[in-house]
Structures are given as C-alpha cells and as structure tokens.
N, C-alpha and C positions, 0 to 999 in steps of 0.2 A: 764753595757750596752755596746754594741759594738759601738765604735766610730772610723770610718775610719781614721780620722786625727791622732789618737793615735796608729795606727798599721802600722809598729812596733812602740813600745813605743819610742818616741824621747829621746835620751840621750844627744845630743849636739845641742844647739841652738846658731847660730851665731848672736850676737847682732849687728844689723845694717849691716849684711853681714860680709865679711872679713874686718872689719874696722881697723884691725891691720896693714894691708898691703896696703889698698886702701881707698880713701875717703869714709866715712861712707854713707850708704843709697844711693849708686849709683849703676848703673848696673854693673860697673866694680867690685865693692865689692861683688855683688851678684854672678857674674860669677865665681869669685875666690872661693867663699864659696861652690858653686855647684861642682866645680872640686875637691875641698878638700874633699867632701863627707859628709858635715854636714847633720843632720837630718832635721833641720828646720832653716829657715832664719827669724829672728825677724826684723821687720821694722815698720815705723811710717808713718801716712798719715795726710794731711790737705786738706781742700777744697779750691781750688783757687777762685779768684773773679768771674771767669766765669764757675765755677761748675765742674772742673776736680779734680780727686783724685790724688794729687801729693805726692810723697814720700819725707818726710823731718821730722826731729825730732823737732827742736826748733820752737817756734812760730815766731821767727824772723830769719833774714838772716845773721847777722853780724859774727857769730862764724865760719861759714863754707864757706862763699862766699865773693865775692867782692862787694856785694850789702848791702842794709840796709832796715830796716822796717819790717813790718809784712808780712809773707808769704801770708796770706789770703787777703791782699790788692792788690795783683798782679794777672794778668791773667797768664795763662800757658805760652803763647807766651813771655810775659815779663820775667817770671822766667827762661825760656830757654836761655835768653841772658846772664845770670850770670854764673860765673865760680865756679862750685861745687867742684872743686879740689883746690881752691885757698889757703886754710889755712892748708891743710893736710901736716904734717911733722912727721918724725920719729926720728929727731935728735934735738929736742928742738928748732926748728926754724932756724937752720943753713941753711937748704935747704928746698925747697918746690917742690918736684919732679913732682907733678901733676898740677902745676899752668900753665895756658895757654896751656893745652893739649886737650881742647875741651870737657871736662867732664861737662855735664849739669845735671840738675835735671830731674828725670824721673817720670813717672806716674805708678800707680798700674797696669793699663792695660799693659804697656810695661814690667813690671817685671814678670807678670804672663805669658806673651807670650814668653819672653826671657828664662824663666826657667819653661818649660811646665809640668814637673813632680815634681818639688820641692815644699815642704810644706812651707807655710808662716804663721807666727804669726804677725798679723797686728794690731797695736795700733792706734785707731782713736783719734787723738789729738784734733781735732776741737770741740769746744763747740756748734757749730751750728748743730742742729739736722739734717739738710739737708745732712750732711756727711753720715748718716746711709743709706739713700736711694741710694745715689751715690755709696757708698762702695758696697752695696748689688747688685746693677746693674752690676758693674764691675765683681764681683765674679761669678755671674750667667752667664754673657756673655761668660766667659771662662770655664764654666762647672767646676769651681774650688771649689764648696761647700765643698767637702770632703778633700781638701788640704789647706784650709785657716781657721785659727782660728781668731775670732774677739776679740780684747782686747780694753780696754779704762779705763782711770781713771774717766771718766764721767759715772756714773751708768745709767743715762738716755739713753745714747747711747747703752749700752748693753741691757737694757730692751727693747728698740725699736727693736734692731736687733733680739733678741730672739723671739719677737712677729712676726716680719716680715718674717723671714726665719728660721724655726726650724731645718733645715738641717745643718746650719752653727754653729759649736761649738764655744762657747765663754769661756773665762776665767772668774774668779770672781774678782771683783775690791775691792779697799780698804774699801769702806763702807759696802761691803758684807763680807769681811774677818774679820773685827774687831769683830762683834758679835759672829762669829763662833770661833774665837781665844779665846774670853773671856769664852765661854761655854766649850771649851776644857780645858782651864787652871783650871776651876772650877769643872771639871769632870761631866759636865751636858750635854754632847753630846747625842743625841738619838742613838738608835741602827741602825737606817736607816735614810737616807736623801732622801726624795722623791722629787727630783728636776727635774726628767724627763731626765736629761742629766748628764754626768760625771762631777764631781766637779773638775775644774782645777785651782789649786792655782798657782799664779805667785808672789812670795814674796821674799824679801831679808832675809838674815840670821837674821838680827836684825832691828827693826823699832819701832818708837813711844816709845823708851826706853824699849822695850820688846824684849827678844830673841824669835824670831818666830820659827826658825828651831831647834827643840830639838828631841830627840829620842821619847819622849812621843807624840809630835805633829805628827811625821811621823807615828808612830804606830796607833794612834787614827784615823787619816784620811785615812790611807791605809785600815783600817778595814771597812771604809765606801766607799771603792773603789774610793777614790779621787786620783788625780795625783798631785804630788808636784814638782814644777819647781822653781828653785832658781836663782835669779839674783843679781848682775852681778859679776861673780866670775872669777878672772884673776890670782889668786895665785895657783900654782900647789898643794902645800900641802893642801890647803883648798878644792880644787877639790877632792882630794883623800879622805879626811875626810868626806865630804858630801856624796860622793858616798857610802862610807863604812857605813854611817849612814842609807842609804836607800833612799835618794832622787831620784826621777825619772829622772830629767832633770837638766842640768846646762846651764844657759845662760851666754855667755862670749864674751869679745872683742878679745879673743885669741883662736879661735876654733881649730887651729892646735894642741895646747897643750891639750885641752879637749878631742879631738879625740884620741890622743895618750894615755892619761890616761885611758879613757874608754875602749879602746882596750886592754891595758895591764891588766886591771882588769876584762876582759872578759864580759863586760856589753853590747856590741853591737853584734847583730846577722846579 
C-alpha cells in the first residue's frame, strides 16, 4: 500500500531530535536534526493540565529540568517557566552548556510549524485517552497527516487514532507485536496481512528475553510488506550490521553517525 509517510523510505530517525548535541525533545534539537538532514524526528508528547500537547519524554520533570513532579499536573504556562536545558551535559556533568539559556519545553504545534516539511514519529505517552483527540487536532490543523506517524505503548491510544483518522499512519505497539512475533517464530504467519495499512514495526534488537531482529524475522515480515524500524542504536558497528541484514530504519541518539553510515552504504536516495 502507498504510504506517503514512508516515501522515501526513512533510513535515519533522530531519537528526540539531535539529542547528542542539544537538550532532547527541544526545538533546538529539532532544528539541528533538520539541518543535519535526518529522514524523521522521533519525539514524545504528553497532555498538559490545560489540554495542550507538549513535547516531553518522561512522565516527570526531574531528569531534564530544574522542576519536579508530573508533567501532566502542570499547565503549559507553568511548564514554560522551567529550564529544559538544565541537565544536558556532554562531559559527565563537568559543564552544563545549555543551562540558563532560555530553552523551554515546546508544543507539538510549535514543532510542526518550526519544521514545516519534516516528518515526525510521535509517541503519545499519556494514558489519558484525551491525548488522542488533542494530538489528531494538532496534526490536522497543520495539514500534517502525511508527515506524522502516531506511536504509543498504550494500544488503546493507537486503536482510537486509527478509528478517528485513517489517514494518519501508526506503528504497532508491544501488545500487537508479541503475537505476531510468536507466530513468526513458529512459522505460522499467514501469506497476507489484511490490516488496511502498512505494518510498521518499531522494535529493539532484543526484548522480553527474545532476539527480535533476526534474518528470518526481516525476511518473513518484508514478504508481508512490513517496515522494520529498530531502536535505539548508537554503536556504528551495530548500525552497519543491521543495515546489512536488511532493516529499513535505524532510530538513534547519534543521527550524524547513522547518516554517514547509511550514505556510505548507498542506502539513502
């Protein structure tokens, strides 16, 4: 099936933007990733207390800001007061080059406007189903249905999004991957998967005590026209091995290295 989000096939996904050089999930990290030439920016969203779709990974604030508590207990205005560059360091904590530089948390609205042709892979972190409506409204408001992929570890969010807007492509989540993986390991996959959309796996190399990414896995699901995206790969040798095995996409905290590897291997057009 023709999927605009997958054309051309993304090879390099910047995990939380250029999080190697800038505070993760900030507009600064996104701008750098765009300039770098990544295919897709992966990011995460929560629903603020007053209903805004805010970009942030953790459910809490302590790891990356000078604040504390749950993201979803704050209004957007309150979250804007925090320093989103407070803890970013590249030297083990000897220096914090982005502290007190005015870097704040951003919204999905702002990211789509700031990067008007960039593709985004957006993980809906909130368990509150209201995030699905809010997320869909933002995507539609920017006419970004073909450049945003919806993801979530909460299968209810994905099912709601698929029902609400069939134009927005989604990945498959853990509860959906496990039965497919078991059937593949047992040689019981059907010859066709009538899902109505392309099956987009976003999986680690190994999880649940099982090696997920094998040549058999890649071969079996490519035969069903599935897309295989692997996270989060930061080792160059492993990047090369996975691409050589045939994975479609690598998600990484080090997009500059993955771009170089993919280009050297002739994988990007």
